[in-house]
TORKOL-4160 file (C-alpha; in steps of 0.2 Angstrom, whole numbers, padded with zeros to 4 digits, m for minus):
322
<pt num="1" X="0110" Y="m0198" Z="0199"/>
<pt num="2" X="0126" Y="m0185" Z="0195"/>
<pt num="3" X="0122" Y="m0187" Z="0175"/>
<pt num="4" X="0103" Y="m0183" Z="0180"/>
<pt num="5" X="0112" Y="m0167" Z="0190"/>
<pt num="6" X="0123" Y="m0161" Z="0174"/>
<pt num="7" X="0105" Y="m0163" Z="0166"/>
<pt num="8" X="0096" Y="m0152" Z="0175"/>
<pt num="9" X="0111" Y="m0138" Z="0177"/>
<pt num="10" X="0111" Y="m0138" Z="0158"/>
<pt num="11" X="0092" Y="m0136" Z="0156"/>
<pt num="12" X="0092" Y="m0121" Z="0168"/>
<pt num="13" X="0108" Y="m0114" Z="0161"/>
<pt num="14" X="0100" Y="m0115" Z="0142"/>
<pt num="15" X="0084" Y="m0110" Z="0150"/>
<pt num="16" X="0091" Y="m0092" Z="0157"/>
<pt num="17" X="0102" Y="m0089" Z="0142"/>
<pt num="18" X="0086" Y="m0091" Z="0132"/>
<pt num="19" X="0077" Y="m0079" Z="0140"/>
<pt num="20" X="0091" Y="m0070" Z="0141"/>
<pt num="21" X="0092" Y="m0068" Z="0122"/>
<pt num="22" X="0073" Y="m0066" Z="0124"/>
<pt num="23" X="0074" Y="m0048" Z="0134"/>
<pt num="24" X="0088" Y="m0044" Z="0125"/>
<pt num="25" X="0080" Y="m0045" Z="0107"/>
<pt num="26" X="0063" Y="m0038" Z="0115"/>
<pt num="27" X="0074" Y="m0024" Z="0121"/>
<pt num="28" X="0082" Y="m0019" Z="0103"/>
<pt num="29" X="0062" Y="m0022" Z="0096"/>
<pt num="30" X="0055" Y="m0008" Z="0108"/>
<pt num="31" X="0069" Y="0002" Z="0103"/>
<pt num="32" X="0066" Y="0002" Z="0087"/>
<pt num="33" X="0047" Y="0006" Z="0090"/>
<pt num="34" X="0053" Y="0020" Z="0101"/>
<pt num="35" X="0063" Y="0026" Z="0086"/>
<pt num="36" X="0050" Y="0030" Z="0075"/>
<pt num="37" X="0044" Y="0040" Z="0087"/>
<pt num="38" X="0058" Y="0053" Z="0084"/>
<pt num="39" X="0054" Y="0054" Z="0067"/>
<pt num="40" X="0051" Y="0069" Z="0059"/>
<pt num="41" X="0035" Y="0063" Z="0048"/>
<pt num="42" X="0041" Y="0070" Z="0034"/>
<pt num="43" X="0057" Y="0060" Z="0027"/>
<pt num="44" X="0053" Y="0045" Z="0037"/>
<pt num="45" X="0032" Y="0043" Z="0044"/>
<pt num="46" X="0033" Y="0045" Z="0063"/>
<pt num="47" X="0023" Y="0035" Z="0074"/>
<pt num="48" X="0020" Y="0038" Z="0090"/>
<pt num="49" X="0011" Y="0025" Z="0103"/>
<pt num="50" X="0000" Y="0030" Z="0118"/>
<pt num="51" X="0006" Y="0014" Z="0127"/>
<pt num="52" X="0020" Y="0001" Z="0119"/>
<pt num="53" X="0021" Y="m0017" Z="0126"/>
<pt num="54" X="0033" Y="m0029" Z="0121"/>
<pt num="55" X="0026" Y="m0048" Z="0125"/>
<pt num="56" X="0027" Y="m0068" Z="0120"/>
<pt num="57" X="0038" Y="m0075" Z="0129"/>
<pt num="58" X="0047" Y="m0086" Z="0128"/>
<pt num="59" X="0045" Y="m0092" Z="0109"/>
<pt num="60" X="0039" Y="m0076" Z="0100"/>
<pt num="61" X="0040" Y="m0058" Z="0102"/>
<pt num="62" X="0024" Y="m0046" Z="0103"/>
<pt num="63" X="0025" Y="m0030" Z="0101"/>
<pt num="64" X="0007" Y="m0021" Z="0104"/>
<pt num="65" X="0004" Y="m0003" Z="0100"/>
<pt num="66" X="m0009" Y="0005" Z="0107"/>
<pt num="67" X="m0017" Y="0021" Z="0102"/>
<pt num="68" X="m0007" Y="0022" Z="0087"/>
<pt num="69" X="m0004" Y="0038" Z="0079"/>
<pt num="70" X="0005" Y="0038" Z="0062"/>
<pt num="71" X="0010" Y="0054" Z="0051"/>
<pt num="72" X="0016" Y="0057" Z="0036"/>
<pt num="73" X="0018" Y="0073" Z="0026"/>
<pt num="74" X="0000" Y="0081" Z="0030"/>
<pt num="75" X="m0008" Y="0065" Z="0032"/>
<pt num="76" X="m0013" Y="0057" Z="0051"/>
<pt num="77" X="m0018" Y="0039" Z="0054"/>
<pt num="78" X="m0023" Y="0036" Z="0070"/>
<pt num="79" X="m0029" Y="0017" Z="0074"/>
<pt num="80" X="m0035" Y="0009" Z="0092"/>
<pt num="81" X="m0020" Y="m0006" Z="0092"/>
<pt num="82" X="m0007" Y="m0010" Z="0080"/>
<pt num="83" X="0002" Y="m0027" Z="0084"/>
<pt num="84" X="0016" Y="m0038" Z="0075"/>
<pt num="85" X="0022" Y="m0057" Z="0080"/>
<pt num="86" X="0037" Y="m0067" Z="0074"/>
<pt num="87" X="0044" Y="m0082" Z="0082"/>
<pt num="88" X="0059" Y="m0083" Z="0090"/>
<pt num="89" X="0067" Y="m0095" Z="0078"/>
<pt num="90" X="0062" Y="m0084" Z="0062"/>
<pt num="91" X="0062" Y="m0068" Z="0067"/>
<pt num="92" X="0061" Y="m0063" Z="0048"/>
<pt num="93" X="0043" Y="m0067" Z="0046"/>
<pt num="94" X="0030" Y="m0057" Z="0055"/>
<pt num="95" X="0012" Y="m0056" Z="0055"/>
<pt num="96" X="0003" Y="m0040" Z="0059"/>
<pt num="97" X="m0012" Y="m0036" Z="0066"/>
<pt num="98" X="m0023" Y="m0021" Z="0064"/>
<pt num="99" X="m0038" Y="m0015" Z="0077"/>
<pt num="100" X="m0049" Y="m0001" Z="0069"/>
<pt num="101" X="m0058" Y="0010" Z="0064"/>
<pt num="102" X="m0042" Y="0022" Z="0057"/>
<pt num="103" X="m0046" Y="0039" Z="0055"/>
<pt num="104" X="m0037" Y="0050" Z="0042"/>
<pt num="105" X="m0036" Y="0067" Z="0043"/>
<pt num="106" X="m0027" Y="0079" Z="0033"/>
<pt num="107" X="m0020" Y="0095" Z="0040"/>
<pt num="108" X="m0018" Y="0104" Z="0022"/>
<pt num="109" X="m0036" Y="0101" Z="0016"/>
<pt num="110" X="m0045" Y="0097" Z="0031"/>
<pt num="111" X="m0052" Y="0082" Z="0028"/>
<pt num="112" X="m0057" Y="0069" Z="0037"/>
<pt num="113" X="m0060" Y="0050" Z="0031"/>
<pt num="114" X="m0064" Y="0034" Z="0042"/>
<pt num="115" X="m0059" Y="0015" Z="0038"/>
<pt num="116" X="m0067" Y="0003" Z="0047"/>
<pt num="117" X="m0065" Y="m0016" Z="0043"/>
<pt num="118" X="m0069" Y="m0034" Z="0054"/>
<pt num="119" X="m0053" Y="m0040" Z="0052"/>
<pt num="120" X="m0037" Y="m0034" Z="0044"/>
<pt num="121" X="m0018" Y="m0044" Z="0045"/>
<pt num="122" X="m0004" Y="m0044" Z="0036"/>
<pt num="123" X="0012" Y="m0055" Z="0034"/>
<pt num="124" X="0029" Y="m0048" Z="0029"/>
<pt num="125" X="0043" Y="m0058" Z="0027"/>
<pt num="126" X="0062" Y="m0048" Z="0027"/>
<pt num="127" X="0078" Y="m0055" Z="0019"/>
<pt num="128" X="0094" Y="m0047" Z="0023"/>
<pt num="129" X="0081" Y="m0033" Z="0029"/>
<pt num="130" X="0072" Y="m0029" Z="0012"/>
<pt num="131" X="0055" Y="m0034" Z="0009"/>
<pt num="132" X="0053" Y="m0053" Z="0002"/>
<pt num="133" X="0034" Y="m0051" Z="0002"/>
<pt num="134" X="0020" Y="m0042" Z="0010"/>
<pt num="135" X="0002" Y="m0046" Z="0008"/>
<pt num="136" X="m0010" Y="m0039" Z="0018"/>
<pt num="137" X="m0032" Y="m0043" Z="0019"/>
<pt num="138" X="m0045" Y="m0037" Z="0027"/>
<pt num="139" X="m0064" Y="m0041" Z="0027"/>
<pt num="140" X="m0082" Y="m0027" Z="0029"/>
<pt num="141" X="m0071" Y="m0013" Z="0024"/>
<pt num="142" X="m0081" Y="0003" Z="0024"/>
<pt num="143" X="m0073" Y="0019" Z="0016"/>
<pt num="144" X="m0083" Y="0035" Z="0025"/>
<pt num="145" X="m0080" Y="0057" Z="0024"/>
<pt num="146" X="m0081" Y="0060" Z="0043"/>
<pt num="147" X="m0081" Y="0078" Z="0041"/>
<pt num="148" X="m0098" Y="0084" Z="0043"/>
<pt num="149" X="m0105" Y="0069" Z="0052"/>
<pt num="150" X="m0103" Y="0054" Z="0040"/>
<pt num="151" X="m0106" Y="0049" Z="0024"/>
<pt num="152" X="m0100" Y="0030" Z="0018"/>
<pt num="153" X="m0092" Y="0034" Z="0003"/>
<pt num="154" X="m0092" Y="0014" Z="m0003"/>
<pt num="155" X="m0091" Y="m0003" Z="0004"/>
<pt num="156" X="m0080" Y="m0021" Z="0000"/>
<pt num="157" X="m0084" Y="m0037" Z="0007"/>
<pt num="158" X="m0066" Y="m0041" Z="0004"/>
<pt num="159" X="m0050" Y="m0034" Z="0002"/>
<pt num="160" X="m0031" Y="m0039" Z="m0002"/>
<pt num="161" X="m0015" Y="m0033" Z="m0006"/>
<pt num="162" X="0001" Y="m0041" Z="m0011"/>
<pt num="163" X="0019" Y="m0036" Z="m0013"/>
<pt num="164" X="0031" Y="m0049" Z="m0019"/>
<pt num="165" X="0051" Y="m0046" Z="m0024"/>
<pt num="166" X="0053" Y="m0050" Z="m0041"/>
<pt num="167" X="0071" Y="m0042" Z="m0042"/>
<pt num="168" X="0082" Y="m0057" Z="m0055"/>
<pt num="169" X="0095" Y="m0065" Z="m0047"/>
<pt num="170" X="0107" Y="m0057" Z="m0058"/>
<pt num="171" X="0102" Y="m0039" Z="m0059"/>
<pt num="172" X="0118" Y="m0028" Z="m0056"/>
<pt num="173" X="0121" Y="m0015" Z="m0043"/>
<pt num="174" X="0113" Y="0002" Z="m0042"/>
<pt num="175" X="0097" Y="m0003" Z="m0052"/>
<pt num="176" X="0085" Y="m0005" Z="m0041"/>
<pt num="177" X="0071" Y="m0018" Z="m0032"/>
<pt num="178" X="0060" Y="m0024" Z="m0044"/>
<pt num="179" X="0042" Y="m0028" Z="m0034"/>
<pt num="180" X="0025" Y="m0036" Z="m0042"/>
<pt num="181" X="0007" Y="m0029" Z="m0034"/>
<pt num="182" X="m0007" Y="m0036" Z="m0034"/>
<pt num="183" X="m0022" Y="m0031" Z="m0027"/>
<pt num="184" X="m0041" Y="m0035" Z="m0028"/>
<pt num="185" X="m0059" Y="m0028" Z="m0019"/>
<pt num="186" X="m0075" Y="m0040" Z="m0019"/>
<pt num="187" X="m0092" Y="m0034" Z="m0018"/>
<pt num="188" X="m0089" Y="m0015" Z="m0020"/>
<pt num="189" X="m0104" Y="m0004" Z="m0016"/>
<pt num="190" X="m0107" Y="0015" Z="m0018"/>
<pt num="191" X="m0123" Y="0022" Z="m0019"/>
<pt num="192" X="m0117" Y="0042" Z="m0020"/>
<pt num="193" X="m0108" Y="0035" Z="m0038"/>
<pt num="194" X="m0124" Y="0021" Z="m0040"/>
<pt num="195" X="m0111" Y="0005" Z="m0039"/>
<pt num="196" X="m0115" Y="m0012" Z="m0035"/>
<pt num="197" X="m0107" Y="m0029" Z="m0035"/>
<pt num="198" X="m0092" Y="m0022" Z="m0041"/>
<pt num="199" X="m0075" Y="m0027" Z="m0041"/>
<pt num="200" X="m0056" Y="m0023" Z="m0044"/>
<pt num="201" X="m0040" Y="m0034" Z="m0049"/>
<pt num="202" X="m0023" Y="m0022" Z="m0052"/>
<pt num="203" X="m0006" Y="m0032" Z="m0058"/>
<pt num="204" X="0009" Y="m0021" Z="m0058"/>
<pt num="205" X="0026" Y="m0023" Z="m0058"/>
<pt num="206" X="0037" Y="m0010" Z="m0050"/>
<pt num="207" X="0055" Y="m0008" Z="m0056"/>
<pt num="208" X="0069" Y="0002" Z="m0050"/>
<pt num="209" X="0062" Y="0004" Z="m0034"/>
<pt num="210" X="0076" Y="0011" Z="m0019"/>
<pt num="211" X="0079" Y="0004" Z="m0001"/>
<pt num="212" X="0064" Y="0007" Z="0007"/>
<pt num="213" X="0071" Y="0014" Z="0021"/>
<pt num="214" X="0070" Y="0028" Z="0008"/>
<pt num="215" X="0051" Y="0025" Z="0002"/>
<pt num="216" X="0045" Y="0040" Z="0017"/>
<pt num="217" X="0056" Y="0053" Z="0010"/>
<pt num="218" X="0047" Y="0068" Z="m0001"/>
<pt num="219" X="0062" Y="0060" Z="m0014"/>
<pt num="220" X="0057" Y="0046" Z="m0017"/>
<pt num="221" X="0051" Y="0047" Z="m0035"/>
<pt num="222" X="0068" Y="0056" Z="m0038"/>
<pt num="223" X="0077" Y="0042" Z="m0031"/>
<pt num="224" X="0067" Y="0029" Z="m0043"/>
<pt num="225" X="0069" Y="0040" Z="m0057"/>
<pt num="226" X="0087" Y="0038" Z="m0056"/>
<pt num="227" X="0087" Y="0021" Z="m0054"/>
<pt num="228" X="0076" Y="0019" Z="m0070"/>
<pt num="229" X="0061" Y="0016" Z="m0063"/>
<pt num="230" X="0046" Y="0010" Z="m0072"/>
<pt num="231" X="0026" Y="0007" Z="m0068"/>
<pt num="232" X="0020" Y="m0007" Z="m0080"/>
<pt num="233" X="0001" Y="m0008" Z="m0077"/>
<pt num="234" X="0000" Y="m0026" Z="m0084"/>
<pt num="235" X="m0020" Y="m0025" Z="m0080"/>
<pt num="236" X="m0032" Y="m0016" Z="m0072"/>
<pt num="237" X="m0048" Y="m0028" Z="m0072"/>
<pt num="238" X="m0064" Y="m0016" Z="m0064"/>
<pt num="239" X="m0084" Y="m0021" Z="m0066"/>
<pt num="240" X="m0100" Y="m0017" Z="m0060"/>
<pt num="241" X="m0119" Y="m0018" Z="m0064"/>
<pt num="242" X="m0119" Y="m0010" Z="m0080"/>
<pt num="243" X="m0101" Y="m0005" Z="m0080"/>
<pt num="244" X="m0084" Y="m0013" Z="m0086"/>
<pt num="245" X="m0067" Y="m0006" Z="m0088"/>
<pt num="246" X="m0048" Y="m0014" Z="m0093"/>
<pt num="247" X="m0035" Y="m0004" Z="m0093"/>
<pt num="248" X="m0013" Y="m0008" Z="m0097"/>
<pt num="249" X="0001" Y="0001" Z="m0100"/>
<pt num="250" X="0017" Y="0010" Z="m0093"/>
<pt num="251" X="0024" Y="0025" Z="m0086"/>
<pt num="252" X="0040" Y="0034" Z="m0080"/>
<pt num="253" X="0050" Y="0049" Z="m0075"/>
<pt num="254" X="0061" Y="0061" Z="m0085"/>
<pt num="255" X="0077" Y="0069" Z="m0076"/>
<pt num="256" X="0064" Y="0085" Z="m0074"/>
<pt num="257" X="0051" Y="0073" Z="m0066"/>
<pt num="258" X="0039" Y="0073" Z="m0081"/>
<pt num="259" X="0029" Y="0059" Z="m0084"/>
<pt num="260" X="0030" Y="0049" Z="m0101"/>
<pt num="261" X="0020" Y="0034" Z="m0102"/>
<pt num="262" X="0004" Y="0026" Z="m0111"/>
<pt num="263" X="m0011" Y="0019" Z="m0106"/>
<pt num="264" X="m0025" Y="0008" Z="m0115"/>
<pt num="265" X="m0043" Y="0010" Z="m0111"/>
<pt num="266" X="m0058" Y="m0002" Z="m0116"/>
<pt num="267" X="m0074" Y="0003" Z="m0107"/>
<pt num="268" X="m0093" Y="m0002" Z="m0105"/>
<pt num="269" X="m0104" Y="0012" Z="m0098"/>
<pt num="270" X="m0092" Y="0019" Z="m0089"/>
<pt num="271" X="m0092" Y="0035" Z="m0102"/>
<pt num="272" X="m0109" Y="0040" Z="m0096"/>
<pt num="273" X="m0107" Y="0041" Z="m0078"/>
<pt num="274" X="m0093" Y="0053" Z="m0082"/>
<pt num="275" X="m0102" Y="0064" Z="m0094"/>
<pt num="276" X="m0116" Y="0063" Z="m0078"/>
<pt num="277" X="m0104" Y="0068" Z="m0065"/>
<pt num="278" X="m0095" Y="0082" Z="m0075"/>
<pt num="279" X="m0110" Y="0088" Z="m0083"/>
<pt num="280" X="m0100" Y="0087" Z="m0102"/>
<pt num="281" X="m0099" Y="0070" Z="m0112"/>
<pt num="282" X="m0086" Y="0077" Z="m0122"/>
<pt num="283" X="m0074" Y="0074" Z="m0108"/>
<pt num="284" X="m0077" Y="0056" Z="m0106"/>
<pt num="285" X="m0076" Y="0055" Z="m0125"/>
<pt num="286" X="m0059" Y="0064" Z="m0125"/>
<pt num="287" X="m0053" Y="0053" Z="m0110"/>
<pt num="288" X="m0063" Y="0035" Z="m0114"/>
<pt num="289" X="m0064" Y="0035" Z="m0134"/>
<pt num="290" X="m0082" Y="0034" Z="m0142"/>
<pt num="291" X="m0092" Y="0016" Z="m0141"/>
<pt num="292" X="m0090" Y="0005" Z="m0156"/>
<pt num="293" X="m0103" Y="m0008" Z="m0164"/>
<pt num="294" X="m0100" Y="m0018" Z="m0149"/>
<pt num="295" X="m0105" Y="m0002" Z="m0138"/>
<pt num="296" X="m0085" Y="m0005" Z="m0130"/>
<pt num="297" X="m0077" Y="0013" Z="m0131"/>
<pt num="298" X="m0057" Y="0013" Z="m0132"/>
<pt num="299" X="m0044" Y="0024" Z="m0132"/>
<pt num="300" X="m0027" Y="0024" Z="m0130"/>
<pt num="301" X="m0018" Y="0039" Z="m0119"/>
<pt num="302" X="m0001" Y="0047" Z="m0122"/>
<pt num="303" X="0011" Y="0056" Z="m0109"/>
<pt num="304" X="0025" Y="0065" Z="m0116"/>
<pt num="305" X="0035" Y="0074" Z="m0103"/>
<pt num="306" X="0020" Y="0077" Z="m0097"/>
<pt num="307" X="0009" Y="0083" Z="m0110"/>
<pt num="308" X="m0006" Y="0072" Z="m0111"/>
<pt num="309" X="m0009" Y="0067" Z="m0129"/>
<pt num="310" X="m0026" Y="0058" Z="m0140"/>
<pt num="311" X="m0021" Y="0055" Z="m0156"/>
<pt num="312" X="m0011" Y="0070" Z="m0160"/>
<pt num="313" X="m0018" Y="0084" Z="m0150"/>
<pt num="314" X="m0013" Y="0088" Z="m0134"/>
<pt num="315" X="m0026" Y="0087" Z="m0121"/>
<pt num="316" X="m0020" Y="0092" Z="m0104"/>
<pt num="317" X="m0004" Y="0095" Z="m0095"/>
<pt num="318" X="0003" Y="0087" Z="m0080"/>
<pt num="319" X="0018" Y="0096" Z="m0068"/>
<pt num="320" X="0033" Y="0089" Z="m0065"/>
<pt num="321" X="0031" Y="0077" Z="m0049"/>
<pt num="322" X="0047" Y="0083" Z="m0041"/>
């Protein structure tokens, strides 16, 4: 009998301690989210919730931000709800869910767009407060201009984005983080641009990235350059009915914020579309080159200290990025 009583007391004590720990961590989670509402929306994105709840007891933490508004610079994104879930024993693995539509407003230009989907969820893994992996998936995507009525710009049946920490284990300090990035879109359509059965695959590597806490800072490109940052586009593959384009290259920034880089492009059918849009075939030939005997246009673009060069001819000038 005595052992039974001791066991009950132990179970009750553990339960009380567990729930005490849950309420403490839930309070910390709530506090961190509320702290984001105090950001200036410039150096750090601001997240404001019309209502914030933290549930999931006793085995998980599930914050829910209803009528969320995210502000970064001139851009404001409004969402019906953002929900997150992390298990008590794996708090560094967070599942995220977004309830749309997302209304995107640009205060500078006055543009208003809307993104809709049938299912959007994401997964975030952290390692010592650094991103180890981030993945986002969405189905039945619709992108529309909402400034005057509704104009559907494009749709896709499925989209994915993945960001993976690829920093070498022996990387010296002060060189930033390396991330591999992958993105895909499937069954893309756009009536205005005469695109059907389209697909897009992007494979890139970003090196020299600063701490994620600085990613929203207006000077983030300066931090990236100081860490020797480089964007390597390992491949873009885009295709649709009658269209195809592949590209690869690399880019970085000078101390003055000017772009240095190169881009090799091969395309078929794209030059004609560009010529029709701008009304000048020469522009498309400069950017994409002239078709060869196989019908494929090839071109190499180089950027030297912000000057875009085709062959030996400078064709454009890019402003400093910071």
